[in-house]
C-alpha positions, 0 to 999 in steps of 0.5 A: 499500499501507499504511504498514505494507506490508500491504494494506487495505481500507476499506468506507465506508458509504452516506450517499446518501438516508435510505432507503438501507440496503445495505452489504456483508454480513458473510459478504464482510467475513469472507471477505475477512479471512480472506486475510491482510488488514485490512478497515476497516468504517465503523460502522453499516454494516448497521444498516439491513438488522438487523446489528450492528457486532460481526456484522462483527467476529466474522467475522474476527479482521482485521476493525475496526469504523472512523469514515468516515475511517479507511475511506476511508483504506486502500488499496482502498476498496469502496462500492457507489454512487459517494460524491459529495462524499467522494472527497477522503477518498481518497489519491492512489494508492487503488484505489476500486472503485464505481458510477462510471459514467464515460461519463455523469459527465465531471466526476466523471472529471476530479475522481478523475484529478485526485485520483490516484485509480485508479477501477474502476467496477463498472458497466463491468467486463465478461467478455472477450466484454464481458457485465457481470460486476457487475450486478443487471438482474433485479432493475432490472426487477422492482423498477421493474415491481412498483411501475409495477403498484402505481401502476397497481391504485392510480391505474386501478380498471379494472385489477381488471376482468375485463372489461378489454383485456390490460394493454398494456405497451411496452418501450423497448429489448431489451438486458438490462435490457430483456429482465428487463423483459418477463420482470418485465411479463408477471408483472405485476411480480411473482408474488403479483399474477400469481397473484391476477390469474389467480385473480380471472380477469383479463386478462393482459398483452401486451408490445410492445418498441421498438428505438431505431431506432424512437425518431424515428417519431413516428407509429408512437409516436402509434399505439402510445402511444395504446395503452399502459398502462405505458411502460417506459424501458430504454435504453441510448443511445448518444447520451446529450445527446439524449432519445429521447422528447420530452416532448409524445409523453407526451401521447398516453398514456392519462391512467392510463397510468404511466411506469416509468423503469429507465434513470434516467439524471440531467440534467447540463446544464453538461457538454459535452457535456450528458447528458438524460433518455431520456424529456424531462421526467420526474422521477428518484427514488430510495429515498426516493421512486420514485413522481411523480404528475402533480401532484408537486412535483417536476416543478416542480423539474427544470432550467430549460428541460426540457419538463414540460408533458406528465405522467404518473404517474411511477416511476423509483429511481436504486438500483432493486435498493436496495429489496430490499436484502440480497438485493440484497448477497447477490448483489453480495457474489458478484460482487465477491468474485472481483475483490476476491481478485484485487486481493489476489492480485495486489497490488492495482495489479499486479491490473488489466492487460490482460494478467493473469487474466480478472478482471484484464483484467476490472478493467483494462476498467473502470479509469479509466486505461483509460477514459482511454486510460492517460494519467496520474491527476494533473496 
């Protein structure tokens, strides 16, 4: 709790890359301010979406516009993407609510533990039945497939020919992202293109789904990839230390084929165990650049030892939903609202536990304490 005994919540800005324009909207900030808590919003947070600081102030007299350090200095700190390089701005015992990806970021986990931060990984918040409560899988798939079809249309003129075969899309993975990818693929990435293709009498799309269990079947993929126009990685791998798809297999794709990376795992080769990309040797994009042709310099900046000899055009973005920032934050705001209300109603840390409320249990399952087996956070 703050020194005055009054629960406070901070909303810092995200500085991940210039193209990141998202921030939690004034509607959420005002709702929290009207729950008898003080809300500290970093100045300029909503500027990328056209919101001024006054738009936030107007929602509640409990909302204050502050600098970055003050926003990070509150009891609860909420920032959508993991605030790399800024964890030390939080004080020990503070609750950080963010997309923290504990399972693939062991160094981040150790730093948070050492700093004594009660972290909640939004990407791990689940209901009692295991369903994720904070996610935007539809926009991950929709924005990624739209980018893939954009690239295919620019780079492969036969796409606009009525004499071509149906566009062949191969989706790796049949989980939540994979299901959304199928739906987006059959609509040619977006409704406008789908309607245009229908109007112009162009052949449609076929989608083939390959489960992870097929990942080592070289004969199958040699045949399958030879007729694939868009290859989609929508997997949630059980073992992130090994690629599902060797770089050499990209050579089986037609030259015009597009690789659509929806998993967007990083390369963390110094971790134990290391983390590698699902499709070996492809670049990772962000909101500044999400398309990489075979000759893009990004291929040559991958970690030494990662094979990149076989290249196709890749679309990849660490934050696919951020391409439509306001719609994205409307959804995320509605999903985090009951979690933040629970933290307020139950008094922050006491809200998080296996025997509290529905959302208290969801917070517990996503907590760093639970991830570490309830061991102390600080040495």
